C-alpha positions as CSV (number, residue, x, y, z in Angstrom):
1,M,-15.9,-40.8,32.6
2,T,-16.5,-44.5,33.2
3,V,-20.0,-44.1,31.9
4,F,-18.9,-42.1,28.9
5,I,-16.3,-44.8,27.9
6,A,-18.8,-47.6,28.5
7,V,-21.4,-45.9,26.2
8,Y,-18.8,-45.2,23.6
9,L,-17.6,-48.8,23.5
10,A,-21.1,-50.1,23.4
11,A,-21.8,-47.8,20.4
12,L,-18.6,-49.1,18.8
13,C,-19.8,-52.7,19.3
14,C,-23.0,-51.8,17.6
15,Y,-21.1,-50.2,14.7
16,F,-19.4,-53.5,14.0
17,Y,-22.8,-54.6,12.8
18,T,-24.3,-51.4,11.3
19,R,-21.1,-50.8,9.3
20,T,-21.5,-54.1,7.5
21,S,-25.3,-54.3,7.5
22,G,-25.9,-52.5,4.2
23,N,-28.3,-50.1,5.9
24,I,-26.7,-46.7,5.4
25,K,-29.2,-44.9,7.6
26,Y,-28.3,-47.0,10.7
27,R,-24.7,-46.8,9.9
28,A,-24.7,-43.0,9.6
29,I,-26.6,-42.6,12.9
30,N,-24.3,-44.9,14.7
31,K,-21.2,-43.3,13.3
32,Y,-22.3,-39.7,13.9
33,F,-23.2,-40.6,17.5
34,M,-19.7,-41.8,18.2
35,A,-18.0,-39.0,16.3
36,T,-20.1,-36.4,18.2
37,M,-19.2,-38.1,21.5
38,Y,-15.4,-37.8,21.0
39,L,-15.7,-34.3,19.7
40,A,-18.0,-33.1,22.6
41,L,-15.6,-34.6,25.2
42,A,-12.7,-32.9,23.5
43,I,-14.4,-29.5,23.4
44,V,-15.6,-29.6,27.0
45,T,-12.0,-30.6,28.1
46,F,-10.5,-27.8,26.1
47,I,-12.9,-25.2,27.5
48,T,-12.3,-26.3,31.1
49,K,-8.5,-26.9,31.0
50,Y,-6.9,-24.9,28.2
51,E,-6.7,-21.4,26.8
52,F,-7.8,-20.6,23.2
53,A,-4.4,-19.1,22.4
54,S,-2.6,-22.4,23.4
55,Y,-1.3,-24.9,20.8
56,Q,-4.0,-27.2,22.1
57,T,-6.2,-25.4,19.7
58,L,-4.5,-27.3,16.9
59,L,-5.7,-30.5,18.4
60,I,-9.3,-29.2,18.6
61,A,-9.0,-28.2,15.0
62,A,-7.7,-31.7,14.1
63,L,-10.6,-33.3,15.9
64,I,-13.2,-31.0,14.3
65,L,-11.8,-31.9,10.9
66,A,-11.9,-35.6,11.8
67,W,-15.5,-35.2,12.8
68,L,-16.3,-33.5,9.5
69,G,-14.5,-36.3,7.8
70,D,-16.7,-38.8,9.6
71,I,-19.8,-36.9,8.5
72,F,-18.9,-36.7,4.8
73,L,-17.2,-40.0,4.4
74,V,-20.4,-42.0,4.7
75,F,-21.7,-40.4,1.5
76,D,-18.7,-38.9,-0.2
77,F,-15.3,-40.7,0.1
78,N,-13.3,-37.9,-1.6
79,R,-14.7,-35.0,0.4
80,G,-14.4,-37.0,3.6
81,G,-10.7,-37.7,2.7
82,D,-10.1,-34.0,2.2
83,F,-11.1,-33.2,5.8
84,F,-9.0,-36.1,7.1
85,L,-6.0,-34.8,5.1
86,A,-6.3,-31.4,6.7
87,G,-6.9,-33.0,10.1
88,N,-3.8,-35.2,9.8
89,I,-1.7,-32.0,9.1
90,C,-3.0,-30.4,12.3
91,F,-2.3,-33.6,14.3
92,V,1.3,-33.7,13.0
93,L,1.9,-30.1,13.8
94,F,0.4,-30.5,17.3
95,E,2.5,-33.5,18.1
96,Q,5.7,-32.0,16.8
97,I,5.2,-28.9,18.9
98,I,4.8,-31.2,21.9
99,L,8.2,-32.8,21.1
100,V,9.9,-29.4,20.8
101,D,8.1,-27.5,23.6
102,Q,7.4,-30.2,26.2
103,G,10.2,-32.6,25.3
104,S,12.9,-30.0,24.5
105,Y,13.8,-31.9,21.4
106,W,15.2,-30.4,18.2
107,F,14.0,-31.2,14.7
108,N,17.0,-33.5,14.1
109,D,16.0,-35.6,17.1
110,F,12.9,-36.8,15.4
111,A,14.0,-36.5,11.7
112,W,14.0,-40.3,11.6
113,T,10.2,-40.1,11.4
114,Y,10.5,-38.6,7.9
115,V,12.9,-41.3,6.9
116,V,10.4,-44.0,8.1
117,V,7.5,-42.3,6.3
118,A,9.6,-42.0,3.1
119,L,10.3,-45.7,3.2
120,M,6.6,-46.6,3.8
121,L,5.6,-44.4,0.8
122,A,8.3,-46.0,-1.4
123,V,6.8,-49.4,-0.6
124,V,3.3,-48.2,-1.5
125,I,4.4,-46.5,-4.7
126,F,6.4,-49.6,-5.8
127,A,3.7,-52.1,-4.9
128,S,0.8,-50.2,-6.5
129,G,2.9,-49.7,-9.7
130,R,4.2,-53.2,-9.8
131,W,0.9,-55.0,-9.1
132,P,-1.9,-52.8,-10.4
133,D,-4.2,-55.8,-11.0
134,K,-4.0,-56.7,-7.3
135,I,-3.9,-53.2,-5.8
136,K,-6.8,-51.7,-7.7
137,M,-6.3,-47.9,-7.1
138,G,-6.7,-46.9,-10.7
139,K,-7.0,-43.1,-11.1
140,M,-7.0,-42.8,-7.3
141,R,-3.4,-44.0,-7.0
142,W,-1.6,-40.7,-6.7
143,P,-4.3,-38.9,-4.7
144,M,-4.3,-41.8,-2.2
145,I,-0.5,-41.8,-2.1
146,F,-0.6,-38.1,-1.3
147,Y,-3.2,-38.8,1.5
148,L,-1.2,-41.7,2.8
149,S,1.8,-39.4,3.3
150,S,-0.2,-37.4,5.8
151,I,-1.5,-40.4,7.7
152,F,1.9,-42.1,7.8
153,M,3.4,-38.8,9.2
154,H,0.6,-38.7,11.7
155,G,1.1,-42.2,12.9
156,I,4.9,-42.3,12.9
157,T,4.9,-39.0,14.8
158,G,2.6,-40.7,17.3
159,L,5.2,-43.5,17.5
160,A,7.9,-40.9,18.3
161,L,5.7,-39.6,21.1
162,M,5.5,-43.0,22.6
163,I,9.2,-43.5,22.4
164,M,10.5,-40.1,23.3
165,M,8.0,-38.6,25.7
166,P,7.5,-39.9,29.2
167,G,4.0,-39.8,30.8
168,T,0.7,-41.7,30.3
169,S,-1.0,-38.9,28.4
170,Y,1.7,-38.7,25.8
171,V,1.6,-42.5,25.4
172,M,-2.2,-42.4,25.0
173,L,-1.9,-39.6,22.4
174,G,0.9,-41.4,20.5
175,L,-0.9,-44.8,20.6
176,G,-4.1,-43.2,19.5
177,S,-2.4,-41.6,16.5
178,F,-0.6,-44.8,15.6
179,L,-3.9,-46.7,15.7
180,F,-5.4,-43.9,13.5
181,M,-2.7,-44.7,10.9
182,I,-3.4,-48.5,11.2
183,S,-7.1,-47.9,10.6
184,D,-6.4,-46.0,7.4
185,I,-3.9,-48.6,6.1
186,D,-6.6,-51.2,6.8
187,L,-9.3,-49.1,5.1
188,N,-7.1,-48.9,1.9
189,L,-6.5,-52.6,2.0
190,Y,-10.3,-53.1,2.3
191,R,-11.1,-50.7,-0.5
192,F,-8.3,-51.4,-3.0
193,V,-7.1,-55.0,-2.3
194,F,-9.6,-57.1,-0.4
195,N,-13.0,-56.0,-1.4
196,N,-16.0,-56.6,0.9
197,N,-14.0,-58.3,3.7
198,K,-16.2,-57.6,6.7
199,W,-13.5,-58.4,9.3
200,L,-11.1,-55.8,7.7
201,I,-13.7,-53.1,7.9
202,R,-14.6,-54.0,11.5
203,F,-10.9,-53.8,12.4
204,N,-10.8,-50.4,10.7
205,S,-13.7,-49.3,13.0
206,L,-12.0,-50.7,16.1
207,T,-8.6,-49.0,15.4
208,Y,-10.1,-45.7,14.2
209,F,-12.6,-45.0,16.9
210,G,-10.4,-46.6,19.6
211,G,-7.5,-44.4,18.5
212,L,-9.6,-41.3,18.6
213,L,-10.9,-42.2,22.0
214,L,-7.3,-42.5,23.3
215,I,-6.4,-39.1,21.7
216,V,-9.2,-37.3,23.4
217,L,-8.6,-39.1,26.7
218,S,-5.0,-38.0,26.6
219,T,-6.2,-34.4,27.0
220,V,-8.5,-35.4,29.9
221,Y,-5.7,-37.1,31.9
222,A,-2.9,-34.7,30.9
């Protein structure tokens, strides 16, 4: 596992360069390598530790959809986003089941997550409508707001796991999900507000692939 993490982090360091190099071939190879690493570890862990009929299958489905999102996003932003949207839904369902089944919480115990998400969406809707010359979403405004609702729910549900569930694996899962959300917020800032800021896109890579690594490791150390 130490070797796996070391190789993964080394590939991530390389991606800081290939992502901003302008060479889409090297970028794709680097990204696909990391994506296949996290998915392969997740599948091996699932096969060795869990049953197919368990709700852990939802997490595998989410990670497969994230992998497909990584594959398509390099060449097709919209198609990649579709896979990530479906993946976010699976992540949220999986984490909410954990809160109910493992934490013995009721829906009203984590209903605050929906309030936080609603407030975050309200800020995005207001800001993008109030300053369209600075937040240049154009025709993508409402599709992106719809997508952001899923990633906000994913990240804030991860925050609920960190707050409400004891145990290292739950904290890793929650933190990974929260970082996943931060990465998408950062990506939208890069794409629609601060164009061509290399440090923003590198931060996106760090939080995204770091978050996914934590999510997968949470199953290894559960």
